[in-house]
C-alpha positions as CSV (number, residue, x, y, z in Angstrom):
1,M,0.0,0.0,0.0
2,E,1.1,3.6,-0.6
3,Y,0.7,6.3,2.0
4,N,1.6,10.0,2.0
5,I,3.9,11.3,4.7
6,H,1.1,12.8,6.7
7,D,-0.9,9.6,6.8
8,A,2.3,7.6,7.6
9,K,3.0,9.8,10.6
10,S,-0.5,9.4,11.8
11,N,-0.6,5.7,11.4
12,L,3.0,4.6,11.9
13,S,2.2,1.8,14.4
14,K,-0.3,0.3,12.0
15,L,2.2,0.6,9.1
16,I,4.8,-1.2,11.1
17,V,2.4,-4.1,11.8
18,Q,1.7,-4.3,8.1
19,A,5.4,-4.4,7.3
20,I,6.0,-7.1,9.9
21,E,3.3,-9.1,8.3
22,G,5.2,-8.9,5.0
23,K,3.0,-6.4,3.3
24,E,4.6,-3.7,1.1
25,V,4.4,-0.3,2.7
26,V,5.5,2.6,0.5
27,I,5.6,6.2,1.7
28,S,5.3,9.0,-0.8
29,K,6.1,12.7,-0.9
30,A,4.2,14.9,-3.4
31,G,2.8,11.7,-5.0
32,K,6.2,10.2,-5.6
33,P,7.4,7.1,-3.7
34,V,10.4,8.0,-1.5
35,V,10.8,5.1,1.0
36,K,9.7,1.6,1.6
37,L,9.0,0.3,5.1
38,V,10.2,-3.3,5.4
39,R,10.6,-5.8,8.2
40,I,14.2,-6.6,9.3
41,V,14.9,-10.3,9.0
42,P,18.0,-11.5,11.0
43,D,20.7,-12.9,8.8
44,Q,21.2,-16.5,9.8
45,K,24.6,-16.5,8.2
46,K,25.9,-14.0,10.7
47,K,25.3,-16.1,13.8
48,R,28.3,-16.3,16.1
49,K,30.0,-19.7,16.2
50,I,31.2,-20.9,19.6
51,G,34.8,-21.9,19.7
52,I,35.7,-20.4,16.3
53,Y,39.3,-19.6,17.6
54,Q,39.7,-22.8,19.5
55,G,43.3,-24.0,19.4
56,E,44.5,-20.7,17.9
57,T,45.2,-18.9,21.2
58,K,47.4,-19.6,24.1
59,I,47.1,-18.6,27.7
60,T,50.5,-18.8,29.5
61,K,51.0,-19.5,33.2
62,D,52.0,-15.9,33.9
63,F,48.5,-14.8,32.8
64,F,47.3,-16.0,36.2
65,E,50.1,-14.3,38.2
66,P,49.3,-11.2,40.2
67,L,50.0,-7.9,38.5
68,P,53.1,-5.9,39.6
69,N,52.4,-3.2,42.2
70,D,53.2,-0.4,39.8
71,E,50.6,-1.6,37.4
72,I,48.0,-2.0,40.1
73,S,48.7,1.5,41.4
74,G,48.0,2.8,37.9
75,F,44.5,1.5,38.1
76,L,44.0,3.1,41.6
77,S,45.2,6.6,40.8
């Protein structure tokens, strides 16, 4: 459906529902289409994979050692 800007502002909630339902919602200015309101569909390809860097990183024993006092004091000042 096509709506002018004034009608779109007055009925934005309803237009959003229509877009979510998959209906085409076009907003026009001076009788010319300028924008289309569409539902955002999450991209399944962009899902984060757990363990993607497994085996590519190392945590050495010194990682678990306490920080030197001068470094600790830097956080406290």
